[in-house]
One Martini backbone bead per residue (centre of mass of N, CA, C, O) as a GRO file, in nm:
protein
  307
    1MET     BB    1  -3.050   1.879  -2.814
    2SER     BB    2  -3.088   1.631  -3.008
    3LEU     BB    3  -2.950   1.376  -3.171
    4ALA     BB    4  -3.055   1.445  -3.458
    5GLU     BB    5  -2.944   1.750  -3.447
    6ARG     BB    6  -2.627   1.626  -3.435
    7TYR     BB    7  -2.596   1.524  -3.704
    8LEU     BB    8  -2.344   1.451  -3.956
    9ARG     BB    9  -2.276   1.133  -4.033
   10SER     BB   10  -2.221   0.835  -4.240
   11GLY     BB   11  -2.104   0.530  -4.259
   12LYS     BB   12  -2.104   0.201  -4.304
   13VAL     BB   13  -2.142   0.177  -3.965
   14ARG     BB   14  -2.122   0.472  -3.861
   15ASP     BB   15  -2.250   0.730  -3.650
   16LEU     BB   16  -2.232   1.089  -3.648
   17TYR     BB   17  -2.185   1.334  -3.377
   18ARG     BB   18  -2.205   1.670  -3.276
   19LEU     BB   19  -2.133   1.819  -2.943
   20GLY     BB   20  -1.900   1.992  -2.902
   21ASP     BB   21  -1.598   2.085  -2.786
   22GLY     BB   22  -1.447   1.867  -2.974
   23ARG     BB   23  -1.689   1.651  -2.999
   24LEU     BB   24  -1.774   1.305  -3.059
   25LEU     BB   25  -2.023   1.072  -3.171
   26LEU     BB   26  -1.996   0.718  -3.185
   27VAL     BB   27  -2.211   0.484  -3.363
   28ALA     BB   28  -2.254   0.142  -3.369
   29SER     BB   29  -2.383  -0.056  -3.587
   30ASP     BB   30  -2.526  -0.353  -3.765
   31ARG     BB   31  -2.377  -0.304  -4.004
   32LEU     BB   32  -2.255  -0.455  -4.316
   33SER     BB   33  -1.956  -0.480  -4.500
   34ALA     BB   34  -1.868  -0.569  -4.850
   35PHE     BB   35  -1.681  -0.464  -5.091
   36ASP     BB   36  -1.786  -0.162  -5.021
   37VAL     BB   37  -2.076  -0.280  -4.928
   38VAL     BB   38  -2.383  -0.247  -4.797
   39LEU     BB   39  -2.578  -0.457  -4.641
   40PRO     BB   40  -2.923  -0.545  -4.587
   41THR     BB   41  -2.812  -0.724  -4.339
   42PRO     BB   42  -2.803  -0.741  -4.018
   43ILE     BB   43  -2.602  -0.785  -3.715
   44PRO     BB   44  -2.659  -0.874  -3.417
   45ASP     BB   45  -2.455  -0.676  -3.202
   46LYS     BB   46  -2.213  -0.573  -3.367
   47GLY     BB   47  -2.167  -0.284  -3.252
   48ARG     BB   48  -2.092  -0.388  -2.966
   49VAL     BB   49  -1.846  -0.546  -3.044
   50LEU     BB   50  -1.678  -0.316  -3.167
   51THR     BB   51  -1.674  -0.138  -2.915
   52GLY     BB   52  -1.555  -0.337  -2.709
   53ILE     BB   53  -1.289  -0.396  -2.861
   54SER     BB   54  -1.190  -0.107  -2.890
   55ARG     BB   55  -1.168  -0.046  -2.591
   56PHE     BB   56  -0.957  -0.256  -2.530
   57TRP     BB   57  -0.735  -0.148  -2.731
   58PHE     BB   58  -0.705   0.142  -2.641
   59ALA     BB   59  -0.592   0.060  -2.364
   60GLU     BB   60  -0.356  -0.132  -2.461
   61LEU     BB   61  -0.223   0.109  -2.672
   62ALA     BB   62  -0.165   0.386  -2.517
   63GLY     BB   63   0.161   0.358  -2.492
   64ILE     BB   64   0.212   0.424  -2.808
   65VAL     BB   65  -0.066   0.593  -2.865
   66PRO     BB   66  -0.287   0.811  -2.889
   67ASN     BB   67  -0.642   0.863  -2.848
   68HIS     BB   68  -0.995   0.957  -2.897
   69LEU     BB   69  -1.097   0.847  -2.631
   70LEU     BB   70  -1.320   0.952  -2.353
   71GLY     BB   71  -1.589   0.761  -2.359
   72THR     BB   72  -1.898   0.529  -2.274
   73ASP     BB   73  -2.092   0.699  -2.103
   74PRO     BB   74  -2.405   0.835  -2.129
   75ALA     BB   75  -2.367   1.046  -1.888
   76LEU     BB   76  -2.167   1.236  -2.073
   77LEU     BB   77  -2.400   1.347  -2.212
   78PRO     BB   78  -2.612   1.549  -2.310
   79ALA     BB   79  -2.929   1.597  -2.194
   80GLY     BB   80  -3.087   1.564  -2.484
   81ILE     BB   81  -2.987   1.236  -2.501
   82VAL     BB   82  -3.123   1.053  -2.284
   83ASP     BB   83  -3.347   0.906  -2.467
   84ALA     BB   84  -3.088   0.724  -2.609
   85THR     BB   85  -2.924   0.538  -2.404
   86ASP     BB   86  -3.015   0.246  -2.460
   87GLU     BB   87  -2.902   0.238  -2.754
   88LEU     BB   88  -2.599   0.337  -2.681
   89ARG     BB   89  -2.534   0.114  -2.509
   90GLY     BB   90  -2.230  -0.037  -2.619
   91ARG     BB   91  -2.193   0.170  -2.894
   92MET     BB   92  -2.040   0.411  -2.769
   93MET     BB   93  -1.817   0.698  -2.853
   94LEU     BB   94  -1.642   0.940  -2.692
   95CYS     BB   95  -1.471   1.195  -2.885
   96ARG     BB   96  -1.225   1.336  -3.032
   97GLU     BB   97  -1.171   1.570  -3.269
   98VAL     BB   98  -1.015   1.481  -3.574
   99GLU     BB   99  -0.770   1.481  -3.834
  100ILE     BB  100  -0.798   1.280  -4.086
  101LEU     BB  101  -0.630   1.079  -4.275
  102PRO     BB  102  -0.605   1.017  -4.644
  103VAL     BB  103  -0.545   0.705  -4.532
  104GLU     BB  104  -0.499   0.367  -4.536
  105VAL     BB  105  -0.374   0.165  -4.259
  106ILE     BB  106  -0.199  -0.128  -4.345
  107VAL     BB  107  -0.123  -0.437  -4.177
  108ARG     BB  108   0.097  -0.717  -4.252
  109GLY     BB  109   0.179  -1.071  -4.148
  110TYR     BB  110   0.012  -1.203  -4.381
  111LEU     BB  111  -0.102  -1.400  -4.662
  112ALA     BB  112  -0.401  -1.238  -4.773
  113GLY     BB  113  -0.633  -1.188  -4.981
  114SER     BB  114  -0.538  -0.923  -5.164
  115GLY     BB  115  -0.242  -0.993  -5.109
  116TRP     BB  116  -0.241  -1.270  -5.241
  117ALA     BB  117  -0.337  -1.179  -5.519
  118ALA     BB  118  -0.100  -0.985  -5.578
  119TYR     BB  119   0.129  -1.189  -5.548
  120ARG     BB  120   0.042  -1.385  -5.778
  121THR     BB  121   0.079  -1.161  -6.001
  122SER     BB  122   0.376  -0.996  -5.893
  123GLY     BB  123   0.527  -1.037  -5.600
  124GLU     BB  124   0.365  -0.789  -5.473
  125LEU     BB  125   0.323  -0.513  -5.221
  126CYS     BB  126   0.304  -0.197  -5.255
  127GLY     BB  127   0.612  -0.220  -5.389
  128LEU     BB  128   0.683  -0.490  -5.241
  129ARG     BB  129   0.913  -0.733  -5.246
  130LEU     BB  130   0.872  -1.078  -5.234
  131PRO     BB  131   0.924  -1.379  -5.181
  132SER     BB  132   0.940  -1.664  -5.326
  133GLY     BB  133   0.704  -1.931  -5.259
  134LEU     BB  134   0.458  -1.839  -5.134
  135ARG     BB  135   0.176  -1.894  -4.937
  136GLU     BB  136  -0.115  -1.912  -4.830
  137SER     BB  137  -0.089  -1.772  -4.504
  138ASP     BB  138   0.179  -1.682  -4.475
  139ARG     BB  139   0.436  -1.574  -4.294
  140LEU     BB  140   0.604  -1.298  -4.255
  141ALA     BB  141   0.906  -1.187  -4.164
  142GLU     BB  142   0.758  -0.900  -4.166
  143PRO     BB  143   0.583  -0.646  -4.113
  144ILE     BB  144   0.367  -0.456  -4.337
  145LEU     BB  145   0.298  -0.179  -4.533
  146THR     BB  146  -0.045  -0.140  -4.702
  147PRO     BB  147  -0.171   0.099  -4.845
  148SER     BB  148  -0.465   0.311  -4.911
  149THR     BB  149  -0.722   0.447  -5.031
  150LYS     BB  150  -1.003   0.686  -5.012
  151GLU     BB  151  -1.307   0.627  -5.118
  152GLU     BB  152  -1.595   0.662  -5.225
  153ALA     BB  153  -1.892   0.562  -5.213
  154GLY     BB  154  -1.880   0.247  -5.400
  155ALA     BB  155  -1.576   0.244  -5.398
  156HIS     BB  156  -1.261   0.114  -5.430
  157ASP     BB  157  -0.994   0.072  -5.271
  158GLN     BB  158  -0.645   0.152  -5.337
  159PRO     BB  159  -0.349   0.042  -5.374
  160ILE     BB  160  -0.033   0.166  -5.239
  161ASP     BB  161   0.253   0.323  -5.209
  162PHE     BB  162   0.461   0.513  -5.027
  163ARG     BB  163   0.477   0.750  -5.225
  164ALA     BB  164   0.167   0.791  -5.248
  165MET     BB  165   0.125   0.849  -4.952
  166VAL     BB  166   0.289   1.105  -4.946
  167GLY     BB  167   0.110   1.255  -5.148
  168LEU     BB  168  -0.152   1.251  -4.969
  169LEU     BB  169   0.018   1.417  -4.731
  170GLY     BB  170   0.171   1.647  -4.956
  171GLY     BB  171   0.483   1.574  -5.081
  172ASP     BB  172   0.680   1.653  -4.864
  173ALA     BB  173   0.898   1.636  -4.608
  174ALA     BB  174   0.672   1.621  -4.396
  175ALA     BB  175   0.529   1.376  -4.530
  176VAL     BB  176   0.755   1.177  -4.495
  177ALA     BB  177   0.768   1.188  -4.185
  178LEU     BB  178   0.474   1.105  -4.141
  179ALA     BB  179   0.477   0.833  -4.288
  180GLU     BB  180   0.697   0.709  -4.107
  181ARG     BB  181   0.543   0.739  -3.843
  182VAL     BB  182   0.296   0.574  -3.918
  183ARG     BB  183   0.439   0.313  -3.984
  184ASP     BB  184   0.580   0.267  -3.708
  185VAL     BB  185   0.325   0.271  -3.533
  186ALA     BB  186   0.159   0.052  -3.677
  187ILE     BB  187   0.366  -0.177  -3.630
  188ALA     BB  188   0.372  -0.156  -3.322
  189LEU     BB  189   0.075  -0.221  -3.281
  190TYR     BB  190   0.075  -0.495  -3.419
  191ARG     BB  191   0.284  -0.638  -3.245
  192HIS     BB  192   0.134  -0.612  -2.979
  193ALA     BB  193  -0.135  -0.742  -3.066
  194THR     BB  194  -0.021  -1.024  -3.135
  195THR     BB  195   0.066  -1.094  -2.850
  196VAL     BB  196  -0.210  -1.076  -2.718
  197ALA     BB  197  -0.371  -1.268  -2.912
  198GLU     BB  198  -0.201  -1.528  -2.875
  199ARG     BB  199  -0.302  -1.575  -2.579
  200ALA     BB  200  -0.607  -1.623  -2.722
  201GLY     BB  201  -0.569  -1.789  -3.001
  202ILE     BB  202  -0.493  -1.542  -3.202
  203ILE     BB  203  -0.452  -1.434  -3.534
  204VAL     BB  204  -0.317  -1.141  -3.681
  205ALA     BB  205  -0.293  -1.097  -4.011
  206ASP     BB  206  -0.457  -0.816  -4.031
  207THR     BB  207  -0.488  -0.445  -4.040
  208LYS     BB  208  -0.676  -0.139  -3.979
  209PHE     BB  209  -0.592   0.204  -3.958
  210GLU     BB  210  -0.667   0.517  -3.790
  211PHE     BB  211  -0.553   0.851  -3.843
  212GLY     BB  212  -0.475   1.160  -3.659
  213PHE     BB  213  -0.517   1.500  -3.555
  214ASP     BB  214  -0.479   1.704  -3.292
  215PRO     BB  215  -0.555   2.038  -3.300
  216ALA     BB  216  -0.442   2.118  -3.015
  217SER     BB  217  -0.152   1.938  -3.008
  218GLY     BB  218  -0.055   1.769  -3.283
  219ASP     BB  219  -0.112   1.483  -3.240
  220LEU     BB  220  -0.097   1.162  -3.295
  221VAL     BB  221  -0.399   0.962  -3.363
  222LEU     BB  222  -0.603   0.712  -3.269
  223ALA     BB  223  -0.892   0.597  -3.455
  224ASP     BB  224  -1.193   0.485  -3.442
  225GLU     BB  225  -1.127   0.176  -3.492
  226VAL     BB  226  -0.975  -0.133  -3.333
  227LEU     BB  227  -0.920  -0.451  -3.387
  228THR     BB  228  -1.154  -0.577  -3.553
  229PRO     BB  229  -1.356  -0.783  -3.751
  230ASP     BB  230  -1.376  -0.546  -3.969
  231SER     BB  231  -1.040  -0.458  -3.967
  232SER     BB  232  -0.972  -0.776  -3.955
  233ARG     BB  233  -0.778  -1.078  -3.931
  234PHE     BB  234  -0.901  -1.365  -3.756
  235TRP     BB  235  -0.733  -1.647  -3.636
  236ASP     BB  236  -0.707  -1.979  -3.556
  237ALA     BB  237  -0.433  -2.114  -3.410
  238ALA     BB  238  -0.518  -2.422  -3.387
  239THR     BB  239  -0.583  -2.429  -3.729
  240TYR     BB  240  -0.327  -2.338  -3.851
  241ARG     BB  241  -0.255  -2.356  -4.215
  242PRO     BB  242  -0.061  -2.326  -4.453
  243GLY     BB  243  -0.198  -2.317  -4.798
  244ARG     BB  244  -0.470  -2.177  -4.693
  245ALA     BB  245  -0.749  -2.110  -4.574
  246GLN     BB  246  -0.896  -1.973  -4.273
  247GLU     BB  247  -1.014  -1.976  -3.974
  248SER     BB  248  -1.252  -1.727  -3.855
  249PHE     BB  249  -1.337  -1.391  -3.672
  250ASP     BB  250  -1.484  -1.265  -3.933
  251LYS     BB  251  -1.603  -1.146  -4.257
  252GLN     BB  252  -1.510  -1.384  -4.440
  253TYR     BB  253  -1.763  -1.556  -4.425
  254VAL     BB  254  -1.929  -1.357  -4.597
  255ARG     BB  255  -1.751  -1.333  -4.843
  256ASP     BB  256  -1.769  -1.631  -4.923
  257TRP     BB  257  -2.073  -1.634  -4.970
  258LEU     BB  258  -2.081  -1.410  -5.185
  259GLU     BB  259  -1.894  -1.548  -5.391
  260GLY     BB  260  -2.107  -1.796  -5.429
  261THR     BB  261  -2.345  -1.615  -5.578
  262GLY     BB  262  -2.227  -1.412  -5.817
  263TRP     BB  263  -2.174  -1.145  -5.728
  264ASP     BB  264  -2.049  -0.821  -5.858
  265LYS     BB  265  -1.994  -0.599  -5.622
  266ARG     BB  266  -2.263  -0.437  -5.659
  267PRO     BB  267  -2.510  -0.250  -5.618
  268PRO     BB  268  -2.695  -0.461  -5.475
  269ALA     BB  269  -2.692  -0.667  -5.219
  270PRO     BB  270  -2.747  -0.954  -5.086
  271ALA     BB  271  -2.919  -1.128  -4.879
  272LEU     BB  272  -2.895  -1.283  -4.575
  273PRO     BB  273  -2.909  -1.565  -4.431
  274ALA     BB  274  -2.968  -1.686  -4.120
  275GLU     BB  275  -2.704  -1.863  -4.098
  276VAL     BB  276  -2.506  -1.628  -4.161
  277VAL     BB  277  -2.584  -1.442  -3.937
  278ALA     BB  278  -2.525  -1.638  -3.701
  279GLY     BB  279  -2.229  -1.701  -3.779
  280THR     BB  280  -2.125  -1.412  -3.757
  281ARG     BB  281  -2.200  -1.350  -3.467
  282ALA     BB  282  -2.037  -1.582  -3.338
  283ARG     BB  283  -1.757  -1.480  -3.433
  284TYR     BB  284  -1.762  -1.202  -3.298
  285VAL     BB  285  -1.806  -1.298  -3.008
  286ALA     BB  286  -1.553  -1.474  -2.991
  287ALA     BB  287  -1.354  -1.243  -3.024
  288PHE     BB  288  -1.435  -1.082  -2.779
  289GLU     BB  289  -1.387  -1.303  -2.558
  290ARG     BB  290  -1.093  -1.370  -2.615
  291LEU     BB  291  -0.965  -1.084  -2.598
  292SER     BB  292  -1.109  -0.964  -2.326
  293GLY     BB  293  -1.221  -1.196  -2.115
  294ALA     BB  294  -1.529  -1.149  -2.163
  295SER     BB  295  -1.860  -1.150  -2.138
  296PHE     BB  296  -2.104  -1.065  -2.356
  297GLU     BB  297  -2.353  -1.077  -2.178
  298ARG     BB  298  -2.236  -0.888  -1.965
  299TYR     BB  299  -2.198  -0.649  -2.151
  300LEU     BB  300  -2.499  -0.612  -2.216
  301GLU     BB  301  -2.584  -0.570  -1.911
  302GLU     BB  302  -2.313  -0.371  -1.803
  303ASP     BB  303  -2.088  -0.246  -1.976
  304ILE     BB  304  -1.830  -0.454  -1.960
  305VAL     BB  305  -1.464  -0.470  -1.984
  306GLY     BB  306  -1.236  -0.660  -1.822
  307ARG     BB  307  -1.377  -0.680  -1.498
   0.00000   0.00000   0.00000
């Protein structure tokens, strides 16, 4: 079968293909989404950045929780897909198929973005009361879990509290135990990642994780992408100053430009000008190189991360 015949579905960024034997192929495109809308302008090599950074973090975090990654070499794919290997190289992850949990698992260590907006309104985040007097970009005393729903395409995910998260997971005693396990693992992942990123001069302000169950073993598994510029806020530690927005290596640069256009955050989104495309690519590549310690150009040429 060809790659097209194995197509399963597409998300905002990734295309999924079912390979059989409990395996999926995830291919990261150059599509960019903002405010839950896919933008009409791709960012060159963005998919390769996301895959390369995810590979780095899956290896770094494997001692905390298993993950779904089986390999990234196109040679591992069925013979009928060989004709697509040039396009897949650097973008693909061969993964175990897992049962994804119906909740977005977000961990915040700093007050930014929608978290900052919610705090200014109510002094709370997802049912958690925070100390008064915090400023934008302030570091929180401890990382916190701020889950959200998973809405259909075109709708905005909604923040929820821990009790609502339990409800999405089934609402019974087993769901409480699962929610507590997910919270504890997610915060452990975040803590370890912040330590690693700080050595590279990057602050991980917040990040979103995807978890699922391996149907064969029943294990909780880290899935999808992990700690990328799409799923995280990466700030430059050298210029960090609380009380304002921060210089970042993520898609906040694009969000800021979109906010300035007066766009109502409903499809269709405006096209990005060339300078915003170039600036976004440069920020993503900088995040890749700082975190992995590898040259992005070398990654493009050899498909190697951190070697």
